[in-house]
Residue, then its C-alpha position, 0 to 999 in steps of 0.5 A: m160318371e159319363k158325359f157327352v163332348i159334342e161339336g155342333g153345327r153340322p147337317l146329319r145325313g143317312e139311315i137309322v134303325a128304330s129302337g123297340s118302344k121303351n113305354a112298351s118293354l117295360p110293361l111287356i118285360s111285367a106281364c111275364l108275372l101273369t103266366e108260369e110259362p115262358l114269355i119271349l120278347h123281341n126288339v126290346p131297347r137295350i137302355a138302362d130302364v129295361r135293365v132295372q125292371v130285369d132287376l127287379l125280376e129277378a130279385l123276385g125269382v123269375s128266370v131271364e135269359e138273353l136269346g140275342p142283343r134285344s130279345l129276351r125269354l123271360h120264365a116266372k115258374d117260381i116267385r120268391q117273394t112279394q115284396l120289390d127291392p126298395a133300391i130297385c124301385r127308386q131308380v124307375r117309376t115303371s117298378i109300379l107296373l108290377a102290382g097288377p101282375m103280382l096281384g092276378r098271379m100271387g094276390r098280393v105285393e109289397l111294393p115301395p114307392p116308385g122312383g124315376d124323372v123328377i118332373g112334378r107330381r105324378r100321381l099313384d091315385t089312378h093306379m090305386l082305384a082302379l085295383e081297389g075297384l077290382g077287389t084289392t085291399i091297400e094300407f101304406d106304411g112306407l110300403f104299398r101293402m096289396r092284397a088280393p085273394d080274389l079279384r073280381g071284374a067291375d066296371i070302373l071309370f078312371d078318372e084320367a087317362s094314365v097310361t101306366g095306370t091303365e096297364n096295371a089295372v089292365m094285367a090285374a083284369v085278365r086275371a079277374r073272375g068275371t068281367t071288367i069294363l074300364r072306362n076312360v082309358a089310356s089308348e096309346p101305341h104302347v098300351q095297345d101292345l101290351c093288350h095285343c101281347l095279352v091276347q096271344m097270352g090268351a087274355r080276352i080283351d075287346g076294344i084295344g085301341t079306343n078308351t074303353l076296354t072290356i076284359e073276360g077274366v081267365d084262370r090262367l094265361g100261357g107263354a108268348e113269342h112278341t116283338v115290340i113296337a118302335d119307339n114313336i118318342e125315338v123316331g120323333s127325336y130323331i125327325a126333329l133333330a134332322a130337320v133343325t140340322h138341316g140334314e137328311l134322314t131315313i129312320r127304318g121301321a119307324c110305324p108311320e101310322h103312330h106319327r100322324m100328329t107328330r105331323l101335324m104338331f111339326g108341321r105347325l114348326g115347318i118340319r115336314f117328313e114322308d112316309r115310305g112303307q114302315d119308313i120315315y123319310v126326313p128330307r132336308h129342310d133349308e129354312l124352318v118357318m113356323t104356321p101361324d094359326l088362323r087369322g095370324a095368330v100366333t102358333k100354338i104346340e100343346d100335348a094331349i092324351w092319345p091320339g094327341f101329340p105326346a107329352d115325351l116329344l114336348s121338350i124336342a118341340i121347344t128345341a125345334a121351335t128355336q130353330a123356326k123363324g115365327t113365335a109358338l106358344v109351348h103348352e105342357k099340360l100334364f106335369e107342372a115341372r117339365m119346363f124348369w130345364v129351358d133356362r139351360l136352352i136360353g143360356m145357349g142362346a134360345q130366345i124363350i119366356l117362360c110363363d109359368p110352370h106350363r106354358c113358354v113362348v119361344i121366338g125363333p130362330s135363335r143361333l145357338h153357342g156350345e156349353a163346354t163348361g157343361i150342362p146337366s140332363p135333368d130327365i130323360r126327354a130334356g136331355m135329349a132336347l138339349l143333345i139336339a141343341a147341342l147338335v145345332a150350336e155352334g161349338t163344342t157342348v159338355i152334357l152331364n148326367i148323360r145316363q137319364i139320356d141312356r135309359g130312354y135312347e138306344d145307343i144314342d152317340v153310336k146312332l149318331r155318330s153313324i149319321g155324322a155327328h160328332i159326339r164322344r162319351v166319356e168319363e167325367 
C-alpha cells in the first residue's frame, strides 16, 4: 500500500496537460466488443480503472496492444467466453458497461454485480429496464444472466438520465434490428464521445448531445481510430486547486466548452478562469469571496444532470468553499453517502455543518492544518478534495488509501510536483 506525504501552504504555478477522460475511456474500451475489427484509442489515461477494464476484456479473449504510452489497439476478433471474471468486476463499477456490447455482439452475458466507489446506492435498474426493452431476458442468481438472441429496436423512456445506463443501451441498440429511440438519456461529454466513436465505426445515431437519441441498428460495425476527449473532472479539480493555493496555472488541451457550468458554480465561490483557445488559464487569486444569491441569500452550489454541474466536482467545490469568504449551502442530489467524508475536512479545521446525507453548510475562509497521522481517501473524488485541502493546509498531511485517487487521476503526484507541490509517494 502507498500513501502521499504532502507539505502544504505553497502556491502552485506552471502548466499541466489535461489527461484523457476516465469516464469516456471506460465505455470506449468496452465498445471494442462490438466489432471483429481493431479499435485504436488515443489519449487513454494511465489510471487504475482503465487497467482493470482492460483486464476484463483480456479475460474474455480480447487482444490488447499498447501502441504508445496512452494509445491502445483493442481487437475483439475472438471472444472466448461470455461470463465476466467476478474478482475483476468487484474492483470497478464500470464492469456493467460490458453488458450492452456483449449482448450486441454475442447475444448473451453473465455479469457479477459490479463494484466501485461506496458512495451510496447506485441503481442498476435503468440498465436493466433499457436492455429488457430491447429484448433481453434477465435472471439473477448471484450473477445477472442476460440473453438476447434477437435484439430489436424499441421506444424507451429512461426513468432517470443514467450515464452508464445510456451508454449500455446505446451499445446494445447499435446492433439491434430496426429503430431505437432512447428518451430522457444522459448527454454528458463522455456520452457524446462514445456516440461519436460508434458513428466512426459505422453506427447510425441521431441526436448526439441531446436527451433523445434515435438509433438505426446495423448488422455489423467496423474498426475505427479515435482520440479520447479531455477529462472535465480532472480539469475542474485543477482549476479549484490553483485558485485555493493562490497559484497561477495553464491547463493545456482542457476543452473549455465543457466548463461553462463549472465557470458559473465556481464563480459563486470567487474562482475565475479564462479560455485561451483549447487551454484554460487560472490567474492568481489573492482572495476568494463568495457571491450571495439574490437579495443576500446564502450561496448555493448543487449538482445536476448535464449540462448541470457534475456531481463528481461537488467534493472539490466543498474544499474550495472552505477557502472563500462567505457561507455556502452545498447540495448533493445524486448519492446519499457522498457527504460523509467532510468529517475529515472538519478535522483539518474547516467550518462545515453536515445537515443531512445530501447537504452541508460551509463557512469560510478556514485556516486548515495538516494531519500527519493520516487521512484515508474514501473514494476517488473525496480523495482528490482531501489532497487539495492538504496542499492548502499548514504543515504535513498524510493521505492513505491513495489507490482510490489513482483510479481517476493520472500521475497526480508527478503533475503536482511539476507545478511546485511538495508531495511524495511512499510505501506505508
